[in-house]
N, CA, C and O atoms as CSV, one atom per row, in Angstrom:
chain,resi,resn,atom,element,x,y,z
A,1,UNK,N,N,-3.788,17.846,15.056
A,1,UNK,CA,C,-3.646,16.610,14.304
A,1,UNK,C,C,-2.984,15.537,15.158
A,1,UNK,O,O,-3.434,14.391,15.163
A,2,UNK,N,N,-1.928,15.888,15.878
A,2,UNK,CA,C,-1.221,14.904,16.704
A,2,UNK,C,C,-2.137,14.360,17.793
A,2,UNK,O,O,-2.063,13.179,18.130
A,3,UNK,N,N,-2.998,15.211,18.346
A,3,UNK,CA,C,-3.924,14.771,19.392
A,3,UNK,C,C,-4.910,13.755,18.834
A,3,UNK,O,O,-5.203,12.749,19.481
A,4,UNK,N,N,-5.421,14.015,17.633
A,4,UNK,CA,C,-6.349,13.077,16.995
A,4,UNK,C,C,-5.642,11.754,16.735
A,4,UNK,O,O,-6.203,10.691,17.002
A,5,UNK,N,N,-4.425,11.806,16.220
A,5,UNK,CA,C,-3.661,10.595,15.944
A,5,UNK,C,C,-3.465,9.782,17.219
A,5,UNK,O,O,-3.684,8.571,17.227
A,6,UNK,N,N,-3.058,10.439,18.281
A,6,UNK,CA,C,-2.839,9.735,19.545
A,6,UNK,C,C,-4.131,9.143,20.097
A,6,UNK,O,O,-4.120,8.052,20.666
A,7,UNK,N,N,-5.247,9.860,19.931
A,7,UNK,CA,C,-6.539,9.350,20.388
A,7,UNK,C,C,-6.939,8.103,19.621
A,7,UNK,O,O,-7.437,7.142,20.207
A,8,UNK,N,N,-6.723,8.116,18.312
A,8,UNK,CA,C,-7.051,6.951,17.492
A,8,UNK,C,C,-6.197,5.749,17.875
A,8,UNK,O,O,-6.699,4.634,18.010
A,9,UNK,N,N,-4.911,5.989,18.045
A,9,UNK,CA,C,-3.998,4.912,18.419
A,9,UNK,C,C,-4.392,4.336,19.777
A,9,UNK,O,O,-4.415,3.118,19.955
A,10,UNK,N,N,-4.702,5.214,20.735
A,10,UNK,CA,C,-5.101,4.766,22.072
A,10,UNK,C,C,-6.389,3.954,22.026
A,10,UNK,O,O,-6.594,3.061,22.848
A,11,UNK,N,N,-7.257,4.263,21.066
A,11,UNK,CA,C,-8.521,3.540,20.933
A,11,UNK,C,C,-8.367,2.233,20.160
A,11,UNK,O,O,-9.333,1.489,19.995
A,12,UNK,N,N,-7.150,1.953,19.686
A,12,UNK,CA,C,-6.914,0.720,18.950
A,12,UNK,C,C,-7.287,0.792,17.479
A,12,UNK,O,O,-7.394,-0.239,16.815
A,13,UNK,N,N,-7.484,1.990,16.968
A,13,UNK,CA,C,-7.830,2.169,15.557
A,13,UNK,C,C,-6.546,2.132,14.727
A,13,UNK,O,O,-5.603,2.867,15.021
A,14,UNK,N,N,-6.498,1.292,13.701
A,14,UNK,CA,C,-5.309,1.288,12.840
A,14,UNK,C,C,-5.121,2.655,12.170
A,14,UNK,O,O,-6.065,3.224,11.621
A,15,UNK,N,N,-3.918,3.158,12.224
A,15,UNK,CA,C,-3.599,4.448,11.617
A,15,UNK,C,C,-2.533,4.207,10.550
A,15,UNK,O,O,-1.456,3.685,10.838
A,16,UNK,N,N,-2.855,4.601,9.300
A,16,UNK,CA,C,-1.966,4.336,8.177
A,16,UNK,C,C,-1.717,5.645,7.420
A,16,UNK,O,O,-2.356,5.899,6.399
A,17,UNK,N,N,-0.801,6.470,7.909
A,17,UNK,CA,C,-0.516,7.722,7.213
A,17,UNK,C,C,0.295,7.480,5.939
A,17,UNK,O,O,0.970,6.460,5.803
A,18,UNK,N,N,0.219,8.411,5.032
A,18,UNK,CA,C,0.998,8.336,3.806
A,18,UNK,C,C,2.319,9.063,3.966
A,18,UNK,O,O,2.404,10.077,4.659
A,19,UNK,N,N,3.341,8.543,3.325
A,19,UNK,CA,C,4.670,9.146,3.348
A,19,UNK,C,C,5.401,8.696,2.091
A,19,UNK,O,O,4.988,7.746,1.426
A,20,UNK,N,N,6.491,9.386,1.774
A,20,UNK,CA,C,7.257,8.997,0.601
A,20,UNK,C,C,8.735,8.823,0.923
A,20,UNK,O,O,9.318,7.783,0.618
A,21,UNK,N,N,9.334,9.818,1.528
A,21,UNK,CA,C,10.770,9.735,1.801
A,21,UNK,C,C,11.031,8.894,3.048
A,21,UNK,O,O,10.141,8.722,3.881
A,22,UNK,N,N,12.240,8.375,3.176
A,22,UNK,CA,C,12.572,7.638,4.402
A,22,UNK,C,C,12.332,8.460,5.670
A,22,UNK,O,O,11.876,7.920,6.677
A,23,UNK,N,N,12.630,9.737,5.630
A,23,UNK,CA,C,12.413,10.601,6.796
A,23,UNK,C,C,10.931,10.672,7.143
A,23,UNK,O,O,10.560,10.580,8.314
A,24,UNK,N,N,10.087,10.834,6.137
A,24,UNK,CA,C,8.644,10.880,6.372
A,24,UNK,C,C,8.130,9.540,6.902
A,24,UNK,O,O,7.274,9.506,7.786
A,25,UNK,N,N,8.650,8.448,6.365
A,25,UNK,CA,C,8.229,7.116,6.802
A,25,UNK,C,C,8.591,6.902,8.266
A,25,UNK,O,O,7.763,6.435,9.047
A,26,UNK,N,N,9.808,7.236,8.638
A,26,UNK,CA,C,10.252,7.073,10.029
A,26,UNK,C,C,9.459,7.999,10.952
A,26,UNK,O,O,9.084,7.601,12.055
A,27,UNK,N,N,9.207,9.209,10.515
A,27,UNK,CA,C,8.430,10.156,11.324
A,27,UNK,C,C,7.030,9.611,11.594
A,27,UNK,O,O,6.545,9.670,12.724
A,28,UNK,N,N,6.386,9.081,10.562
A,28,UNK,CA,C,5.049,8.508,10.728
A,28,UNK,C,C,5.083,7.315,11.684
A,28,UNK,O,O,4.219,7.183,12.552
A,29,UNK,N,N,6.077,6.457,11.520
A,29,UNK,CA,C,6.219,5.279,12.374
A,29,UNK,C,C,6.457,5.687,13.832
A,29,UNK,O,O,5.837,5.142,14.745
A,30,UNK,N,N,7.352,6.644,14.036
A,30,UNK,CA,C,7.649,7.102,15.395
A,30,UNK,C,C,6.467,7.802,16.050
A,30,UNK,O,O,6.378,7.866,17.276
A,31,UNK,N,N,5.555,8.327,15.228
A,31,UNK,CA,C,4.357,8.978,15.763
A,31,UNK,C,C,3.292,7.961,16.174
A,31,UNK,O,O,2.270,8.318,16.760
A,32,UNK,N,N,3.549,6.676,15.855
A,32,UNK,CA,C,2.624,5.636,16.288
A,32,UNK,C,C,1.808,4.984,15.190
A,32,UNK,O,O,0.850,4.265,15.474
A,33,UNK,N,N,2.172,5.223,13.950
A,33,UNK,CA,C,1.436,4.609,12.845
A,33,UNK,C,C,1.436,3.096,12.958
A,33,UNK,O,O,2.414,2.497,13.407
A,34,UNK,N,N,0.337,2.483,12.549
A,34,UNK,CA,C,0.231,1.032,12.518
A,34,UNK,C,C,1.116,0.473,11.413
A,34,UNK,O,O,1.790,-0.541,11.594
A,35,UNK,N,N,1.106,1.140,10.278
A,35,UNK,CA,C,1.962,0.882,9.135
A,35,UNK,C,C,1.965,2.166,8.320
A,35,UNK,O,O,1.263,3.114,8.672
A,36,UNK,N,N,2.729,2.220,7.254
A,36,UNK,CA,C,2.856,3.461,6.489
A,36,UNK,C,C,2.544,3.191,5.019
A,36,UNK,O,O,3.087,2.271,4.408
A,37,UNK,N,N,1.657,4.015,4.470
A,37,UNK,CA,C,1.342,3.971,3.042
A,37,UNK,C,C,2.418,4.753,2.305
A,37,UNK,O,O,2.622,5.937,2.575
A,38,UNK,N,N,3.101,4.105,1.383
A,38,UNK,CA,C,4.152,4.765,0.602
A,38,UNK,C,C,3.525,5.215,-0.718
A,38,UNK,O,O,3.173,4.394,-1.566
A,39,UNK,N,N,3.392,6.549,-0.876
A,39,UNK,CA,C,2.693,7.120,-2.031
A,39,UNK,C,C,3.405,8.358,-2.529
A,39,UNK,O,O,3.857,9.169,-1.721
A,40,UNK,N,N,3.515,8.523,-3.807
A,40,UNK,CA,C,3.287,7.594,-4.912
A,40,UNK,C,C,4.556,6.799,-5.198
A,40,UNK,O,O,5.563,7.363,-5.626
A,41,UNK,N,N,4.509,5.520,-4.969
A,41,UNK,CA,C,5.693,4.668,-5.062
A,41,UNK,C,C,6.279,4.633,-6.474
A,41,UNK,O,O,7.487,4.466,-6.640
A,42,UNK,N,N,5.441,4.788,-7.473
A,42,UNK,CA,C,5.926,4.752,-8.862
A,42,UNK,C,C,6.943,5.856,-9.126
A,42,UNK,O,O,7.881,5.659,-9.898
A,43,UNK,N,N,6.773,7.001,-8.502
A,43,UNK,CA,C,7.640,8.151,-8.776
A,43,UNK,C,C,9.043,8.020,-8.193
A,43,UNK,O,O,9.936,8.793,-8.539
A,44,UNK,N,N,9.239,7.037,-7.306
A,44,UNK,CA,C,10.558,6.874,-6.684
A,44,UNK,C,C,11.173,5.498,-6.920
A,44,UNK,O,O,12.086,5.094,-6.201
A,45,UNK,N,N,10.679,4.782,-7.920
A,45,UNK,CA,C,11.326,3.521,-8.271
A,45,UNK,C,C,10.498,2.272,-8.110
A,45,UNK,O,O,10.976,1.180,-8.419
A,46,UNK,N,N,9.263,2.393,-7.633
A,46,UNK,CA,C,8.384,1.235,-7.553
A,46,UNK,C,C,8.904,0.136,-6.643
A,46,UNK,O,O,9.285,0.384,-5.499
A,47,UNK,N,N,8.915,-1.077,-7.165
A,47,UNK,CA,C,9.329,-2.253,-6.395
A,47,UNK,C,C,10.737,-2.084,-5.857
A,47,UNK,O,O,11.007,-2.451,-4.714
A,48,UNK,N,N,11.635,-1.539,-6.651
A,48,UNK,CA,C,13.017,-1.366,-6.196
A,48,UNK,C,C,13.117,-0.433,-4.994
A,48,UNK,O,O,13.978,-0.621,-4.134
A,49,UNK,N,N,12.247,0.564,-4.928
A,49,UNK,CA,C,12.245,1.473,-3.776
A,49,UNK,C,C,11.842,0.720,-2.514
A,49,UNK,O,O,12.474,0.879,-1.470
A,50,UNK,N,N,10.799,-0.095,-2.600
A,50,UNK,CA,C,10.385,-0.877,-1.432
A,50,UNK,C,C,11.499,-1.826,-1.005
A,50,UNK,O,O,11.760,-1.976,0.188
A,51,UNK,N,N,12.153,-2.464,-1.963
A,51,UNK,CA,C,13.294,-3.343,-1.641
A,51,UNK,C,C,14.385,-2.567,-0.919
A,51,UNK,O,O,14.937,-3.044,0.073
A,52,UNK,N,N,14.696,-1.378,-1.410
A,52,UNK,CA,C,15.792,-0.603,-0.819
A,52,UNK,C,C,15.460,-0.111,0.582
A,52,UNK,O,O,16.366,0.115,1.384
A,53,UNK,N,N,14.192,0.057,0.887
A,53,UNK,CA,C,13.796,0.489,2.234
A,53,UNK,C,C,13.878,-0.642,3.256
A,53,UNK,O,O,13.965,-0.388,4.457
A,54,UNK,N,N,13.850,-1.865,2.795
A,54,UNK,CA,C,13.816,-3.007,3.718
A,54,UNK,C,C,15.066,-3.095,4.589
A,54,UNK,O,O,14.968,-3.500,5.748
A,55,UNK,N,N,16.221,-2.733,4.074
A,55,UNK,CA,C,17.436,-2.796,4.889
A,55,UNK,C,C,17.353,-1.886,6.100
A,55,UNK,O,O,17.342,-2.368,7.232
A,56,UNK,N,N,17.296,-0.579,5.884
A,56,UNK,CA,C,17.303,0.329,7.029
A,56,UNK,C,C,15.963,0.448,7.749
A,56,UNK,O,O,15.930,0.796,8.929
A,57,UNK,N,N,14.858,0.165,7.058
A,57,UNK,CA,C,13.539,0.386,7.660
A,57,UNK,C,C,12.688,-0.880,7.680
A,57,UNK,O,O,11.460,-0.801,7.713
A,58,UNK,N,N,13.323,-2.028,7.660
A,58,UNK,CA,C,12.603,-3.294,7.572
A,58,UNK,C,C,11.619,-3.549,8.692
A,58,UNK,O,O,10.717,-4.373,8.539
A,59,UNK,N,N,11.767,-2.867,9.811
A,59,UNK,CA,C,10.846,-3.056,10.929
A,59,UNK,C,C,9.542,-2.296,10.743
A,59,UNK,O,O,8.598,-2.493,11.509
A,60,UNK,N,N,9.476,-1.422,9.726
A,60,UNK,CA,C,8.286,-0.609,9.493
A,60,UNK,C,C,7.437,-1.267,8.412
A,60,UNK,O,O,7.901,-1.426,7.283
A,61,UNK,N,N,6.202,-1.653,8.733
A,61,UNK,CA,C,5.322,-2.252,7.731
A,61,UNK,C,C,4.917,-1.204,6.685
A,61,UNK,O,O,4.437,-0.123,7.026
A,62,UNK,N,N,5.119,-1.541,5.421
A,62,UNK,CA,C,4.851,-0.607,4.333
A,62,UNK,C,C,3.761,-1.130,3.411
A,62,UNK,O,O,3.673,-2.328,3.142
A,63,UNK,N,N,2.922,-0.198,2.927
A,63,UNK,CA,C,1.879,-0.510,1.951
A,63,UNK,C,C,2.044,0.456,0.782
A,63,UNK,O,O,1.614,1.606,0.870
A,64,UNK,N,N,2.663,0.005,-0.311
A,64,UNK,CA,C,2.848,0.889,-1.460
A,64,UNK,C,C,1.537,1.133,-2.206
A,64,UNK,O,O,0.703,0.237,-2.341
A,65,UNK,N,N,1.377,2.361,-2.684
A,65,UNK,CA,C,0.244,2.756,-3.521
A,65,UNK,C,C,0.758,3.738,-4.562
A,65,UNK,O,O,1.878,4.240,-4.461
A,66,UNK,N,N,-0.059,4.002,-5.548
A,66,UNK,CA,C,0.331,4.970,-6.567
A,66,UNK,C,C,1.356,4.401,-7.529
A,66,UNK,O,O,2.483,4.889,-7.617
A,67,UNK,N,N,0.958,3.380,-8.238
A,67,UNK,CA,C,1.871,2.717,-9.166
A,67,UNK,C,C,1.815,1.213,-9.047
A,67,UNK,O,O,2.520,0.501,-9.762
A,68,UNK,N,N,0.981,0.727,-8.151
A,68,UNK,CA,C,0.791,-0.712,-8.005
A,68,UNK,C,C,-0.264,-1.145,-9.023
A,68,UNK,O,O,-1.322,-0.526,-9.141
A,69,UNK,N,N,0.037,-2.202,-9.744
A,69,UNK,CA,C,-0.881,-2.714,-10.761
A,69,UNK,C,C,-1.146,-4.193,-10.522
A,69,UNK,O,O,-0.541,-4.817,-9.650
A,70,UNK,N,N,-2.050,-4.732,-11.301
A,70,UNK,CA,C,-2.310,-6.166,-11.214
A,70,UNK,C,C,-1.059,-6.959,-11.565
A,70,UNK,O,O,-0.822,-8.038,-11.021
A,71,UNK,N,N,-0.264,-6.417,-12.477
A,71,UNK,CA,C,0.939,-7.119,-12.928
A,71,UNK,C,C,2.096,-7.062,-11.937
A,71,UNK,O,O,2.927,-7.971,-11.918
A,72,UNK,N,N,2.172,-6.009,-11.105
A,72,UNK,CA,C,3.330,-5.907,-10.216
A,72,UNK,C,C,2.994,-6.038,-8.725
A,72,UNK,O,O,3.898,-5.984,-7.891
A,73,UNK,N,N,1.734,-6.205,-8.381
A,73,UNK,CA,C,1.341,-6.293,-6.967
A,73,UNK,C,C,2.102,-7.396,-6.244
A,73,UNK,O,O,2.582,-7.203,-5.127
A,74,UNK,N,N,2.206,-8.540,-6.884
A,74,UNK,CA,C,2.923,-9.674,-6.288
A,74,UNK,C,C,4.388,-9.326,-6.035
A,74,UNK,O,O,4.957,-9.736,-5.024
A,75,UNK,N,N,4.996,-8.575,-6.944
A,75,UNK,CA,C,6.402,-8.176,-6.788
A,75,UNK,C,C,6.595,-7.286,-5.563
A,75,UNK,O,O,7.611,-7.386,-4.875
A,76,UNK,N,N,5.619,-6.415,-5.290
A,76,UNK,CA,C,5.715,-5.555,-4.105
A,76,UNK,C,C,5.665,-6.381,-2.827
A,76,UNK,O,O,6.408,-6.112,-1.883
A,77,UNK,N,N,4.804,-7.371,-2.792
A,77,UNK,CA,C,4.726,-8.241,-1.607
A,77,UNK,C,C,6.038,-9.018,-1.452
A,77,UNK,O,O,6.570,-9.141,-0.349
A,78,UNK,N,N,6.542,-9.533,-2.555
A,78,UNK,CA,C,7.814,-10.267,-2.513
A,78,UNK,C,C,8.967,-9.362,-2.078
A,78,UNK,O,O,9.951,-9.841,-1.515
A,79,UNK,N,N,8.852,-8.067,-2.334
A,79,UNK,CA,C,9.895,-7.108,-1.959
A,79,UNK,C,C,9.825,-6.705,-0.491
A,79,UNK,O,O,10.712,-6.007,0.003
A,80,UNK,N,N,8.771,-7.141,0.215
A,80,UNK,CA,C,8.685,-6.848,1.639
A,80,UNK,C,C,7.478,-6.053,2.078
A,80,UNK,O,O,7.287,-5.859,3.278
A,81,UNK,N,N,6.652,-5.583,1.155
A,81,UNK,CA,C,5.447,-4.850,1.539
A,81,UNK,C,C,4.476,-5.792,2.254
A,81,UNK,O,O,4.407,-6.979,1.933
A,82,UNK,N,N,3.729,-5.261,3.219
A,82,UNK,CA,C,2.761,-6.107,3.924
A,82,UNK,C,C,1.410,-6.119,3.226
A,82,UNK,O,O,0.548,-6.934,3.553
A,83,UNK,N,N,1.226,-5.233,2.283
A,83,UNK,CA,C,-0.009,-5.125,1.515
A,83,UNK,C,C,0.230,-4.183,0.370
A,83,UNK,O,O,1.315,-3.615,0.248
A,84,UNK,N,N,-0.759,-4.006,-0.467
A,84,UNK,CA,C,-0.664,-3.078,-1.590
A,84,UNK,C,C,-1.985,-2.337,-1.725
A,84,UNK,O,O,-3.034,-2.828,-1.309
A,85,UNK,N,N,-1.918,-1.156,-2.310
A,85,UNK,CA,C,-3.113,-0.389,-2.595
A,85,UNK,C,C,-3.241,-0.184,-4.088
A,85,UNK,O,O,-2.321,0.322,-4.731
A,86,UNK,N,N,-4.370,-0.571,-4.641
A,86,UNK,CA,C,-4.625,-0.411,-6.066
A,86,UNK,C,C,-5.869,0.444,-6.254
A,86,UNK,O,O,-6.808,0.372,-5.461
A,87,UNK,N,N,-5.869,1.241,-7.289
A,87,UNK,CA,C,-7.033,2.044,-7.615
A,87,UNK,C,C,-7.502,1.747,-9.013
A,87,UNK,O,O,-8.357,0.888,-9.231
A,88,UNK,N,N,-6.930,2.470,-9.965
A,88,UNK,CA,C,-7.376,2.395,-11.351
A,88,UNK,C,C,-7.259,1.033,-11.987
A,88,UNK,O,O,-8.094,0.668,-12.814
A,89,UNK,N,N,-6.246,0.271,-11.625
A,89,UNK,CA,C,-6.112,-1.045,-12.254
A,89,UNK,C,C,-7.075,-2.063,-11.657
A,89,UNK,O,O,-7.388,-3.067,-12.297
A,90,UNK,N,N,-7.542,-1.821,-10.452
A,90,UNK,CA,C,-8.514,-2.712,-9.826
A,90,UNK,C,C,-9.943,-2.315,-10.207
A,90,UNK,O,O,-10.838,-3.156,-10.293
A,91,UNK,N,N,-10.129,-1.024,-10.432
A,91,UNK,CA,C,-11.439,-0.483,-10.803
A,91,UNK,C,C,-11.320,0.337,-12.080
A,91,UNK,O,O,-11.390,1.565,-12.030
A,92,UNK,N,N,-11.138,-0.324,-13.234
A,92,UNK,CA,C,-10.995,0.408,-14.494
A,92,UNK,C,C,-12.212,1.294,-14.780
A,92,UNK,O,O,-13.356,0.897,-14.559
A,93,UNK,N,N,-11.935,2.497,-15.275
A,93,UNK,CA,C,-13.019,3.462,-15.528
A,93,UNK,C,C,-14.085,2.901,-16.455
A,93,UNK,O,O,-15.275,3.136,-16.247
A,94,UNK,N,N,-13.667,2.160,-17.481
A,94,UNK,CA,C,-14.659,1.630,-18.419
A,94,UNK,C,C,-15.595,0.629,-17.745
A,94,UNK,O,O,-16.784,0.583,-18.058
A,95,UNK,N,N,-15.063,-0.171,-16.822
A,95,UNK,CA,C,-15.910,-1.139,-16.124
A,95,UNK,C,C,-16.820,-0.455,-15.112
A,95,UNK,O,O,-17.962,-0.872,-14.918
A,96,UNK,N,N,-16.316,0.592,-14.469
A,96,UNK,CA,C,-17.162,1.359,-13.554
A,96,UNK,C,C,-18.291,2.042,-14.319
A,96,UNK,O,O,-19.444,2.014,-13.890
A,97,UNK,N,N,-17.956,2.651,-15.448
A,97,UNK,CA,C,-18.972,3.339,-16.254
A,97,UNK,C,C,-20.039,2.361,-16.734
A,97,UNK,O,O,-21.222,2.698,-16.791
A,98,UNK,N,N,-19.616,1.155,-17.075
A,98,UNK,CA,C,-20.560,0.134,-17.549
A,98,UNK,C,C,-21.256,-0.586,-16.391
A,98,UNK,O,O,-22.153,-1.402,-16.601
A,99,UNK,N,N,-20.824,-0.270,-15.166
A,99,UNK,CA,C,-21.356,-0.917,-13.962
A,99,UNK,C,C,-21.208,-2.438,-14.058
A,99,UNK,O,O,-22.097,-3.198,-13.672
A,100,UNK,N,N,-20.064,-2.849,-14.583
A,100,UNK,CA,C,-19.788,-4.269,-14.781
A,100,UNK,C,C,-19.137,-4.839,-13.521
A,100,UNK,O,O,-17.929,-5.072,-13.476
A,101,UNK,N,N,-19.961,-5.055,-12.508
A,101,UNK,CA,C,-19.468,-5.501,-11.205
A,101,UNK,C,C,-18.895,-6.911,-11.271
A,101,UNK,O,O,-17.980,-7.246,-10.519
A,102,UNK,N,N,-19.422,-7.729,-12.157
A,102,UNK,CA,C,-18.887,-9.083,-12.290
A,102,UNK,C,C,-17.439,-9.059,-12.793
A,102,UNK,O,O,-16.599,-9.817,-12.310
A,103,UNK,N,N,-17.155,-8.193,-13.756
A,103,UNK,CA,C,-15.785,-8.099,-14.270
A,103,UNK,C,C,-14.845,-7.559,-13.192
A,103,UNK,O,O,-13.712,-8.024,-13.059
A,104,UNK,N,N,-15.316,-6.583,-12.428
A,104,UNK,CA,C,-14.497,-6.033,-11.343
A,104,UNK,C,C,-14.269,-7.103,-10.273
A,104,UNK,O,O,-13.166,-7.214,-9.736
A,105,UNK,N,N,-15.283,-7.875,-9.965
A,105,UNK,CA,C,-15.132,-8.960,-8.994
A,105,UNK,C,C,-14.130,-9.996,-9.492
A,105,UNK,O,O,-13.354,-10.539,-8.706
A,106,UNK,N,N,-14.144,-10.270,-10.786
A,106,UNK,CA,C,-13.190,-11.234,-11.347
A,106,UNK,C,C,-11.761,-10.702,-11.257
A,106,UNK,O,O,-10.834,-11.452,-10.949
A,107,UNK,N,N,-11.584,-9.418,-11.523
A,107,UNK,CA,C,-10.253,-8.806,-11.385
A,107,UNK,C,C,-9.777,-8.962,-9.939
A,107,UNK,O,O,-8.619,-9.298,-9.692
A,108,UNK,N,N,-10.665,-8.721,-9.006
A,108,UNK,CA,C,-10.322,-8.832,-7.589
A,108,UNK,C,C,-9.953,-10.265,-7.223
A,108,UNK,O,O,-8.978,-10.493,-6.507
A,109,UNK,N,N,-10.723,-11.223,-7.708
A,109,UNK,CA,C,-10.413,-12.631,-7.428
A,109,UNK,C,C,-9.045,-13.013,-8.000
A,109,UNK,O,O,-8.269,-13.719,-7.356
A,110,UNK,N,N,-8.765,-12.544,-9.203
A,110,UNK,CA,C,-7.471,-12.841,-9.830
A,110,UNK,C,C,-6.345,-12.231,-9.009
A,110,UNK,O,O,-5.327,-12.881,-8.770
A,111,UNK,N,N,-6.517,-11.004,-8.583
A,111,UNK,CA,C,-5.501,-10.349,-7.750
A,111,UNK,C,C,-5.279,-11.139,-6.464
A,111,UNK,O,O,-4.137,-11.414,-6.096
A,112,UNK,N,N,-6.343,-11.501,-5.790
A,112,UNK,CA,C,-6.218,-12.234,-4.532
A,112,UNK,C,C,-5.551,-13.581,-4.744
A,112,UNK,O,O,-4.746,-14.009,-3.916
A,113,UNK,N,N,-5.869,-14.244,-5.822
A,113,UNK,CA,C,-5.246,-15.530,-6.127
A,113,UNK,C,C,-3.740,-15.347,-6.346
A,113,UNK,O,O,-2.932,-16.136,-5.857
A,114,UNK,N,N,-3.380,-14.307,-7.081
A,114,UNK,CA,C,-1.954,-14.025,-7.344
A,114,UNK,C,C,-1.215,-13.715,-6.046
A,114,UNK,O,O,-0.065,-14.120,-5.880
A,115,UNK,N,N,-1.849,-13.014,-5.143
A,115,UNK,CA,C,-1.178,-12.612,-3.908
A,115,UNK,C,C,-1.122,-13.731,-2.880
A,115,UNK,O,O,-0.211,-13.755,-2.052
A,116,UNK,N,N,-2.046,-14.631,-2.911
A,116,UNK,CA,C,-2.055,-15.685,-1.893
A,116,UNK,C,C,-1.192,-16.877,-2.284
A,116,UNK,O,O,-1.045,-17.815,-1.501
A,117,UNK,N,N,-0.624,-16.854,-3.476
A,117,UNK,CA,C,0.238,-17.964,-3.888
A,117,UNK,C,C,1.713,-17.610,-3.767
A,117,UNK,O,O,2.567,-18.244,-4.386
A,118,UNK,N,N,2.000,-16.607,-2.977
A,118,UNK,CA,C,3.396,-16.190,-2.797
A,118,UNK,C,C,4.068,-17.110,-1.803
A,118,UNK,O,O,5.250,-16.938,-1.504
């Protein structure tokens, strides 16, 4: 695994491993990660967890997932995250089942508008 990671990094491929604890985040960063996906952020305090990591780990770019919603995505960015990962709230099951791509596109536009006005 480490050889593959080093090969990807050497090739200029962004590497974004997942981690949760500060130790895991630092380990991923020291291994050469481009940034670190913090998952599942909801289970450890959400926005407040990202805020608390900024002091000791502010040099590590973080992307929270697993608890990010349309309503709190902006708060994660304001707390210091460089991006956010959304799943179910960006792609609701009912809209996927109905193949309502226009509604999903509108959700995406709304999210992008909310994030770009920070």
